[in-house]
Backbone as XML, in Angstrom:
<?xml version="1.0"?>
<chain id="A" units="angstrom">
  <residue number="1" name="MET">
    <atom name="N" x="-23.549" y="-5.125" z="30.289"/>
    <atom name="CA" x="-24.332" y="-3.907" z="30.220"/>
    <atom name="C" x="-25.685" y="-4.258" z="29.603"/>
  </residue>
  <residue number="2" name="PRO">
    <atom name="N" x="-26.765" y="-4.028" z="30.347"/>
    <atom name="CA" x="-28.094" y="-4.372" z="29.842"/>
    <atom name="C" x="-28.504" y="-3.475" z="28.671"/>
  </residue>
  <residue number="3" name="THR">
    <atom name="N" x="-29.239" y="-4.060" z="27.750"/>
    <atom name="CA" x="-29.797" y="-3.311" z="26.629"/>
    <atom name="C" x="-31.310" y="-3.290" z="26.783"/>
  </residue>
  <residue number="4" name="VAL">
    <atom name="N" x="-31.912" y="-2.136" z="26.532"/>
    <atom name="CA" x="-33.367" y="-2.009" z="26.646"/>
    <atom name="C" x="-33.922" y="-1.522" z="25.318"/>
  </residue>
  <residue number="5" name="THR">
    <atom name="N" x="-35.215" y="-1.701" z="25.140"/>
    <atom name="CA" x="-35.886" y="-1.285" z="23.911"/>
    <atom name="C" x="-36.800" y="-0.106" z="24.212"/>
  </residue>
  <residue number="6" name="VAL">
    <atom name="N" x="-36.793" y="0.871" z="23.335"/>
    <atom name="CA" x="-37.667" y="2.032" z="23.484"/>
    <atom name="C" x="-39.020" y="1.694" z="22.874"/>
  </residue>
  <residue number="7" name="SER">
    <atom name="N" x="-40.109" y="1.938" z="23.636"/>
    <atom name="CA" x="-41.452" y="1.636" z="23.144"/>
    <atom name="C" x="-41.915" y="2.709" z="22.148"/>
  </residue>
  <residue number="8" name="LYS">
    <atom name="N" x="-43.068" y="2.476" z="21.525"/>
    <atom name="CA" x="-43.633" y="3.462" z="20.586"/>
    <atom name="C" x="-43.877" y="4.799" z="21.273"/>
  </residue>
  <residue number="9" name="LYS">
    <atom name="N" x="-44.161" y="4.757" z="22.573"/>
    <atom name="CA" x="-44.410" y="5.987" z="23.335"/>
    <atom name="C" x="-43.111" y="6.613" z="23.849"/>
  </residue>
  <residue number="10" name="GLY">
    <atom name="N" x="-41.971" y="5.993" z="23.565"/>
    <atom name="CA" x="-40.692" y="6.511" z="24.025"/>
    <atom name="C" x="-40.317" y="6.045" z="25.420"/>
  </residue>
  <residue number="11" name="TRP">
    <atom name="N" x="-41.039" y="5.058" z="25.949"/>
    <atom name="CA" x="-40.758" y="4.554" z="27.287"/>
    <atom name="C" x="-39.598" y="3.577" z="27.270"/>
  </residue>
  <residue number="12" name="VAL">
    <atom name="N" x="-38.874" y="3.569" z="28.369"/>
    <atom name="CA" x="-37.765" y="2.646" z="28.561"/>
    <atom name="C" x="-37.916" y="2.032" z="29.949"/>
  </residue>
  <residue number="13" name="VAL">
    <atom name="N" x="-37.741" y="0.731" z="30.057"/>
    <atom name="CA" x="-37.783" y="0.065" z="31.356"/>
    <atom name="C" x="-36.348" y="-0.065" z="31.858"/>
  </residue>
  <residue number="14" name="ILE">
    <atom name="N" x="-36.111" y="0.454" z="33.058"/>
    <atom name="CA" x="-34.784" y="0.334" z="33.666"/>
    <atom name="C" x="-34.687" y="-1.071" z="34.261"/>
  </residue>
  <residue number="15" name="PRO">
    <atom name="N" x="-33.697" y="-1.841" z="33.857"/>
    <atom name="CA" x="-33.578" y="-3.221" z="34.354"/>
    <atom name="C" x="-33.526" y="-3.290" z="35.882"/>
  </residue>
  <residue number="16" name="ARG">
    <atom name="N" x="-34.078" y="-4.374" z="36.429"/>
    <atom name="CA" x="-34.180" y="-4.564" z="37.870"/>
    <atom name="C" x="-32.826" y="-4.419" z="38.571"/>
  </residue>
  <residue number="17" name="GLU">
    <atom name="N" x="-31.774" y="-5.052" z="38.010"/>
    <atom name="CA" x="-30.460" y="-4.993" z="38.663"/>
    <atom name="C" x="-29.970" y="-3.549" z="38.807"/>
  </residue>
  <residue number="18" name="ILE">
    <atom name="N" x="-30.255" y="-2.717" z="37.821"/>
    <atom name="CA" x="-29.853" y="-1.302" z="37.880"/>
    <atom name="C" x="-30.720" y="-0.565" z="38.899"/>
  </residue>
  <residue number="19" name="ARG">
    <atom name="N" x="-32.041" y="-0.813" z="38.855"/>
    <atom name="CA" x="-32.935" y="-0.167" z="39.837"/>
    <atom name="C" x="-32.531" y="-0.514" z="41.253"/>
  </residue>
  <residue number="20" name="GLU">
    <atom name="N" x="-32.189" y="-1.774" z="41.494"/>
    <atom name="CA" x="-31.794" y="-2.195" z="42.844"/>
    <atom name="C" x="-30.460" y="-1.572" z="43.252"/>
  </residue>
  <residue number="21" name="ARG">
    <atom name="N" x="-29.502" y="-1.544" z="42.332"/>
    <atom name="CA" x="-28.182" y="-0.988" z="42.632"/>
    <atom name="C" x="-28.281" y="0.484" z="43.032"/>
  </residue>
  <residue number="22" name="TYR">
    <atom name="N" x="-29.187" y="1.223" z="42.379"/>
    <atom name="CA" x="-29.305" y="2.663" z="42.642"/>
    <atom name="C" x="-30.530" y="3.016" z="43.480"/>
  </residue>
  <residue number="23" name="SER">
    <atom name="N" x="-31.171" y="2.000" z="44.047"/>
    <atom name="CA" x="-32.344" y="2.196" z="44.915"/>
    <atom name="C" x="-33.420" y="3.043" z="44.241"/>
  </residue>
  <residue number="24" name="ILE">
    <atom name="N" x="-33.692" y="2.752" z="42.986"/>
    <atom name="CA" x="-34.751" y="3.462" z="42.263"/>
    <atom name="C" x="-36.053" y="2.704" z="42.489"/>
  </residue>
  <residue number="25" name="ARG">
    <atom name="N" x="-37.021" y="3.388" z="43.054"/>
    <atom name="CA" x="-38.313" y="2.789" z="43.393"/>
    <atom name="C" x="-39.407" y="3.406" z="42.533"/>
  </residue>
  <residue number="26" name="PRO">
    <atom name="N" x="-40.557" y="2.729" z="42.404"/>
    <atom name="CA" x="-41.673" y="3.327" z="41.654"/>
    <atom name="C" x="-42.009" y="4.713" z="42.213"/>
  </residue>
  <residue number="27" name="GLY">
    <atom name="N" x="-42.170" y="5.668" z="41.322"/>
    <atom name="CA" x="-42.484" y="7.043" z="41.721"/>
    <atom name="C" x="-41.259" y="7.926" z="41.872"/>
  </residue>
  <residue number="28" name="ASP">
    <atom name="N" x="-40.051" y="7.320" z="41.950"/>
    <atom name="CA" x="-38.830" y="8.122" z="42.046"/>
    <atom name="C" x="-38.618" y="8.880" z="40.737"/>
  </residue>
  <residue number="29" name="LYS">
    <atom name="N" x="-37.907" y="9.983" z="40.821"/>
    <atom name="CA" x="-37.579" y="10.786" z="39.645"/>
    <atom name="C" x="-36.171" y="10.439" z="39.174"/>
  </residue>
  <residue number="30" name="VAL">
    <atom name="N" x="-35.972" y="10.464" z="37.868"/>
    <atom name="CA" x="-34.640" y="10.321" z="37.278"/>
    <atom name="C" x="-34.447" y="11.483" z="36.309"/>
  </residue>
  <residue number="31" name="GLN">
    <atom name="N" x="-33.208" y="11.815" z="36.062"/>
    <atom name="CA" x="-32.886" y="12.862" z="35.099"/>
    <atom name="C" x="-32.317" y="12.211" z="33.851"/>
  </residue>
  <residue number="32" name="VAL">
    <atom name="N" x="-32.743" y="12.697" z="32.705"/>
    <atom name="CA" x="-32.199" y="12.234" z="31.431"/>
    <atom name="C" x="-31.288" y="13.349" z="30.929"/>
  </residue>
  <residue number="33" name="VAL">
    <atom name="N" x="-30.006" y="13.027" z="30.800"/>
    <atom name="CA" x="-29.001" y="14.036" z="30.486"/>
    <atom name="C" x="-28.326" y="13.701" z="29.159"/>
  </residue>
  <residue number="34" name="ASP">
    <atom name="N" x="-28.128" y="14.717" z="28.332"/>
    <atom name="CA" x="-27.428" y="14.572" z="27.058"/>
    <atom name="C" x="-25.987" y="15.019" z="27.260"/>
  </residue>
  <residue number="35" name="TYR">
    <atom name="N" x="-25.052" y="14.077" z="27.208"/>
    <atom name="CA" x="-23.626" y="14.357" z="27.355"/>
    <atom name="C" x="-22.950" y="14.238" z="25.999"/>
  </residue>
  <residue number="36" name="ALA">
    <atom name="N" x="-22.935" y="15.310" z="25.250"/>
    <atom name="CA" x="-22.228" y="15.348" z="23.962"/>
    <atom name="C" x="-22.519" y="14.122" z="23.098"/>
  </residue>
  <residue number="37" name="GLY">
    <atom name="N" x="-23.781" y="13.892" z="22.829"/>
    <atom name="CA" x="-24.161" y="12.787" z="21.958"/>
    <atom name="C" x="-24.433" y="11.480" z="22.670"/>
  </residue>
  <residue number="38" name="ARG">
    <atom name="N" x="-24.296" y="11.438" z="23.975"/>
    <atom name="CA" x="-24.602" y="10.245" z="24.775"/>
    <atom name="C" x="-25.732" y="10.588" z="25.737"/>
  </residue>
  <residue number="39" name="ILE">
    <atom name="N" x="-26.575" y="9.623" z="26.014"/>
    <atom name="CA" x="-27.689" y="9.828" z="26.931"/>
    <atom name="C" x="-27.398" y="9.083" z="28.226"/>
  </residue>
  <residue number="40" name="ALA">
    <atom name="N" x="-27.619" y="9.760" z="29.343"/>
    <atom name="CA" x="-27.433" y="9.138" z="30.656"/>
    <atom name="C" x="-28.718" y="9.314" z="31.457"/>
  </residue>
  <residue number="41" name="ILE">
    <atom name="N" x="-29.101" y="8.275" z="32.179"/>
    <atom name="CA" x="-30.238" y="8.352" z="33.092"/>
    <atom name="C" x="-29.655" y="8.356" z="34.492"/>
  </residue>
  <residue number="42" name="ILE">
    <atom name="N" x="-29.907" y="9.437" z="35.220"/>
    <atom name="CA" x="-29.310" y="9.637" z="36.534"/>
    <atom name="C" x="-30.414" y="9.758" z="37.574"/>
  </residue>
  <residue number="43" name="PRO">
    <atom name="N" x="-30.325" y="8.985" z="38.665"/>
    <atom name="CA" x="-31.330" y="9.140" z="39.722"/>
    <atom name="C" x="-31.306" y="10.573" z="40.259"/>
  </residue>
  <residue number="44" name="ALA">
    <atom name="N" x="-32.479" y="11.199" z="40.323"/>
    <atom name="CA" x="-32.567" y="12.548" z="40.875"/>
    <atom name="C" x="-32.407" y="12.471" z="42.387"/>
  </residue>
  <residue number="45" name="MET">
    <atom name="N" x="-31.842" y="13.516" z="42.965"/>
    <atom name="CA" x="-31.688" y="13.546" z="44.420"/>
    <atom name="C" x="-33.067" y="13.604" z="45.061"/>
  </residue>
  <residue number="46" name="LYS">
    <atom name="N" x="-33.273" y="12.768" z="46.052"/>
    <atom name="CA" x="-34.564" y="12.744" z="46.733"/>
    <atom name="C" x="-34.733" y="13.972" z="47.607"/>
  </residue>
  <residue number="47" name="ASP">
    <atom name="N" x="-33.679" y="14.404" z="48.251"/>
    <atom name="CA" x="-33.700" y="15.609" z="49.085"/>
    <atom name="C" x="-32.402" y="16.367" z="48.831"/>
  </residue>
  <residue number="48" name="PRO">
    <atom name="N" x="-32.383" y="17.229" z="47.806"/>
    <atom name="CA" x="-31.140" y="17.896" z="47.409"/>
    <atom name="C" x="-30.477" y="18.684" z="48.543"/>
  </residue>
  <residue number="49" name="ILE">
    <atom name="N" x="-31.274" y="19.307" z="49.396"/>
    <atom name="CA" x="-30.706" y="20.093" z="50.488"/>
    <atom name="C" x="-29.947" y="19.177" z="51.449"/>
  </residue>
  <residue number="50" name="ARG">
    <atom name="N" x="-30.585" y="18.101" z="51.851"/>
    <atom name="CA" x="-29.959" y="17.170" z="52.796"/>
    <atom name="C" x="-28.733" y="16.512" z="52.158"/>
  </residue>
  <residue number="51" name="GLU">
    <atom name="N" x="-28.825" y="16.134" z="50.895"/>
    <atom name="CA" x="-27.711" y="15.446" z="50.246"/>
    <atom name="C" x="-26.525" y="16.372" z="49.997"/>
  </residue>
  <residue number="52" name="ALA">
    <atom name="N" x="-26.777" y="17.679" z="49.907"/>
    <atom name="CA" x="-25.692" y="18.636" z="49.677"/>
    <atom name="C" x="-25.035" y="19.092" z="50.968"/>
  </residue>
  <residue number="53" name="MET">
    <atom name="N" x="-25.660" y="18.807" z="52.104"/>
    <atom name="CA" x="-25.096" y="19.249" z="53.383"/>
    <atom name="C" x="-23.699" y="18.663" z="53.588"/>
  </residue>
  <residue number="54" name="GLY">
    <atom name="N" x="-22.768" y="19.524" z="53.941"/>
    <atom name="CA" x="-21.417" y="19.080" z="54.259"/>
    <atom name="C" x="-20.511" y="18.911" z="53.058"/>
  </residue>
  <residue number="55" name="MET">
    <atom name="N" x="-20.998" y="19.141" z="51.844"/>
    <atom name="CA" x="-20.154" y="18.895" z="50.682"/>
    <atom name="C" x="-18.987" y="19.881" z="50.579"/>
  </residue>
  <residue number="56" name="LEU">
    <atom name="N" x="-19.090" y="21.024" z="51.235"/>
    <atom name="CA" x="-17.989" y="21.990" z="51.215"/>
    <atom name="C" x="-17.184" y="21.957" z="52.503"/>
  </residue>
  <residue number="57" name="LYS">
    <atom name="N" x="-17.522" y="21.064" z="53.398"/>
    <atom name="CA" x="-16.863" y="20.974" z="54.693"/>
    <atom name="C" x="-15.392" y="20.599" z="54.511"/>
  </residue>
  <residue number="58" name="GLY">
    <atom name="N" x="-14.558" y="21.274" z="55.265"/>
    <atom name="CA" x="-13.137" y="20.967" z="55.237"/>
    <atom name="C" x="-12.362" y="21.715" z="54.170"/>
  </residue>
  <residue number="59" name="GLY">
    <atom name="N" x="-13.063" y="22.454" z="53.316"/>
    <atom name="CA" x="-12.373" y="23.231" z="52.293"/>
    <atom name="C" x="-11.831" y="24.528" z="52.869"/>
  </residue>
  <residue number="60" name="PRO">
    <atom name="N" x="-11.163" y="25.301" z="52.047"/>
    <atom name="CA" x="-10.600" y="26.562" z="52.531"/>
    <atom name="C" x="-11.727" y="27.529" z="52.912"/>
  </residue>
  <residue number="61" name="SER">
    <atom name="N" x="-11.457" y="28.368" z="53.895"/>
    <atom name="CA" x="-12.433" y="29.347" z="54.340"/>
    <atom name="C" x="-12.370" y="30.557" z="53.425"/>
  </residue>
  <residue number="62" name="LEU">
    <atom name="N" x="-13.365" y="30.710" z="52.607"/>
    <atom name="CA" x="-13.399" y="31.860" z="51.709"/>
    <atom name="C" x="-13.662" y="33.138" z="52.493"/>
  </residue>
  <residue number="63" name="THR">
    <atom name="N" x="-14.351" y="33.015" z="53.617"/>
    <atom name="CA" x="-14.627" y="34.185" z="54.447"/>
    <atom name="C" x="-13.335" y="34.767" z="54.993"/>
  </residue>
  <residue number="64" name="SER">
    <atom name="N" x="-12.460" y="33.924" z="55.524"/>
    <atom name="CA" x="-11.202" y="34.438" z="56.078"/>
    <atom name="C" x="-10.330" y="35.025" z="54.973"/>
  </residue>
  <residue number="65" name="ASP">
    <atom name="N" x="-10.331" y="34.432" z="53.790"/>
    <atom name="CA" x="-9.575" y="34.989" z="52.662"/>
    <atom name="C" x="-10.126" y="36.356" z="52.270"/>
  </residue>
  <residue number="66" name="LEU">
    <atom name="N" x="-11.450" y="36.470" z="52.230"/>
    <atom name="CA" x="-12.080" y="37.743" z="51.869"/>
    <atom name="C" x="-11.760" y="38.817" z="52.901"/>
  </residue>
  <residue number="67" name="LEU">
    <atom name="N" x="-11.831" y="38.476" z="54.198"/>
    <atom name="CA" x="-11.517" y="39.443" z="55.249"/>
    <atom name="C" x="-10.050" y="39.879" z="55.182"/>
  </residue>
  <residue number="68" name="ALA">
    <atom name="N" x="-9.144" y="38.947" z="54.911"/>
    <atom name="CA" x="-7.722" y="39.286" z="54.801"/>
    <atom name="C" x="-7.488" y="40.218" z="53.604"/>
  </residue>
  <residue number="69" name="GLU">
    <atom name="N" x="-8.147" y="39.942" z="52.493"/>
    <atom name="CA" x="-8.004" y="40.798" z="51.316"/>
    <atom name="C" x="-8.539" y="42.201" z="51.605"/>
  </residue>
  <residue number="70" name="ARG">
    <atom name="N" x="-9.680" y="42.268" z="52.273"/>
    <atom name="CA" x="-10.263" y="43.573" z="52.608"/>
    <atom name="C" x="-9.342" y="44.349" z="53.555"/>
  </residue>
  <residue number="71" name="ARG">
    <atom name="N" x="-8.704" y="43.641" z="54.506"/>
    <atom name="CA" x="-7.763" y="44.285" z="55.422"/>
    <atom name="C" x="-6.596" y="44.901" z="54.638"/>
  </residue>
  <residue number="72" name="ARG">
    <atom name="N" x="-6.065" y="44.154" z="53.656"/>
    <atom name="CA" x="-4.958" y="44.669" z="52.822"/>
    <atom name="C" x="-5.400" y="45.889" z="52.018"/>
  </residue>
  <residue number="73" name="GLU">
    <atom name="N" x="-6.621" y="45.838" z="51.481"/>
    <atom name="CA" x="-7.144" y="46.981" z="50.720"/>
    <atom name="C" x="-7.277" y="48.214" z="51.610"/>
  </residue>
  <residue number="74" name="LEU">
    <atom name="N" x="-7.771" y="48.016" z="52.821"/>
    <atom name="CA" x="-7.940" y="49.121" z="53.756"/>
    <atom name="C" x="-6.588" y="49.742" z="54.107"/>
  </residue>
  <residue number="75" name="GLU">
    <atom name="N" x="-5.573" y="48.906" z="54.355"/>
    <atom name="CA" x="-4.231" y="49.408" z="54.657"/>
    <atom name="C" x="-3.677" y="50.213" z="53.486"/>
  </residue>
  <residue number="76" name="ARG">
    <atom name="N" x="-3.876" y="49.706" z="52.256"/>
    <atom name="CA" x="-3.403" y="50.411" z="51.068"/>
    <atom name="C" x="-4.110" y="51.758" z="50.929"/>
  </residue>
  <residue number="77" name="GLU">
    <atom name="N" x="-5.430" y="51.774" z="51.150"/>
    <atom name="CA" x="-6.193" y="53.019" z="51.050"/>
    <atom name="C" x="-5.733" y="54.025" z="52.102"/>
  </residue>
  <residue number="78" name="GLU">
    <atom name="N" x="-5.465" y="53.556" z="53.306"/>
    <atom name="CA" x="-4.987" y="54.454" z="54.365"/>
    <atom name="C" x="-3.624" y="55.037" z="54.022"/>
  </residue>
  <residue number="79" name="ARG">
    <atom name="N" x="-2.726" y="54.214" z="53.415"/>
    <atom name="CA" x="-1.418" y="54.727" z="52.987"/>
    <atom name="C" x="-1.581" y="55.804" z="51.923"/>
  </residue>
  <residue number="80" name="GLU">
    <atom name="N" x="-2.504" y="55.578" z="50.987"/>
    <atom name="CA" x="-2.738" y="56.575" z="49.935"/>
    <atom name="C" x="-3.276" y="57.875" z="50.522"/>
  </residue>
  <residue number="81" name="ILE">
    <atom name="N" x="-4.179" y="57.765" z="51.485"/>
    <atom name="CA" x="-4.726" y="58.973" z="52.117"/>
    <atom name="C" x="-3.615" y="59.736" z="52.825"/>
  </residue>
  <residue number="82" name="GLN">
    <atom name="N" x="-2.751" y="59.020" z="53.565"/>
    <atom name="CA" x="-1.631" y="59.663" z="54.252"/>
    <atom name="C" x="-0.686" y="60.321" z="53.244"/>
  </residue>
  <residue number="83" name="TRP">
    <atom name="N" x="-0.466" y="59.680" z="52.110"/>
    <atom name="CA" x="0.399" y="60.249" z="51.068"/>
    <atom name="C" x="-0.200" y="61.554" z="50.562"/>
  </residue>
  <residue number="84" name="TRP">
    <atom name="N" x="-1.529" y="61.566" z="50.301"/>
    <atom name="CA" x="-2.186" y="62.772" z="49.804"/>
    <atom name="C" x="-2.163" y="63.870" z="50.856"/>
  </residue>
  <residue number="85" name="ILE">
    <atom name="N" x="-2.354" y="63.521" z="52.116"/>
    <atom name="CA" x="-2.311" y="64.501" z="53.187"/>
    <atom name="C" x="-0.901" y="65.088" z="53.281"/>
  </residue>
  <residue number="86" name="GLY">
    <atom name="N" x="0.120" y="64.248" z="53.217"/>
    <atom name="CA" x="1.501" y="64.721" z="53.268"/>
    <atom name="C" x="1.839" y="65.598" z="52.079"/>
  </residue>
  <residue number="87" name="ARG">
    <atom name="N" x="1.303" y="65.291" z="50.958"/>
    <atom name="CA" x="1.566" y="66.075" z="49.722"/>
    <atom name="C" x="0.923" y="67.450" z="49.830"/>
  </residue>
  <residue number="88" name="LYS">
    <atom name="N" x="-0.309" y="67.509" z="50.367"/>
    <atom name="CA" x="-0.987" y="68.805" z="50.518"/>
    <atom name="C" x="-0.252" y="69.657" z="51.538"/>
  </residue>
  <residue number="89" name="GLY">
    <atom name="N" x="0.258" y="69.040" z="52.603"/>
    <atom name="CA" x="0.981" y="69.784" z="53.641"/>
    <atom name="C" x="2.289" y="70.358" z="53.112"/>
  </residue>
  <residue number="90" name="ALA">
    <atom name="N" x="2.863" y="69.715" z="52.101"/>
    <atom name="CA" x="4.141" y="70.177" z="51.524"/>
    <atom name="C" x="3.915" y="71.345" z="50.576"/>
  </residue>
  <residue number="91" name="SER">
    <atom name="N" x="2.669" y="71.578" z="50.168"/>
    <atom name="CA" x="2.381" y="72.660" z="49.198"/>
    <atom name="C" x="2.363" y="74.013" z="49.816"/>
  </residue>
</chain>
């Protein structure tokens, strides 16, 4: 694990082997993250939209679950309406 020195200005040089492994080039952005007392330098996504495409692919369809739940709610509401109508007719 490479060790680096922080300059008077707070600069840190990322070692070449790490830059090459993560394809970090001059001008690229990195994120500095504080993880409960530890510091991590993480390459920022170059194109977050493109890199996020497909990440939810193959998961459960929340739309179909929502539609099924709404169908059950509608059936329950219709039963309640019929119950109230039947109750008024009995009066």
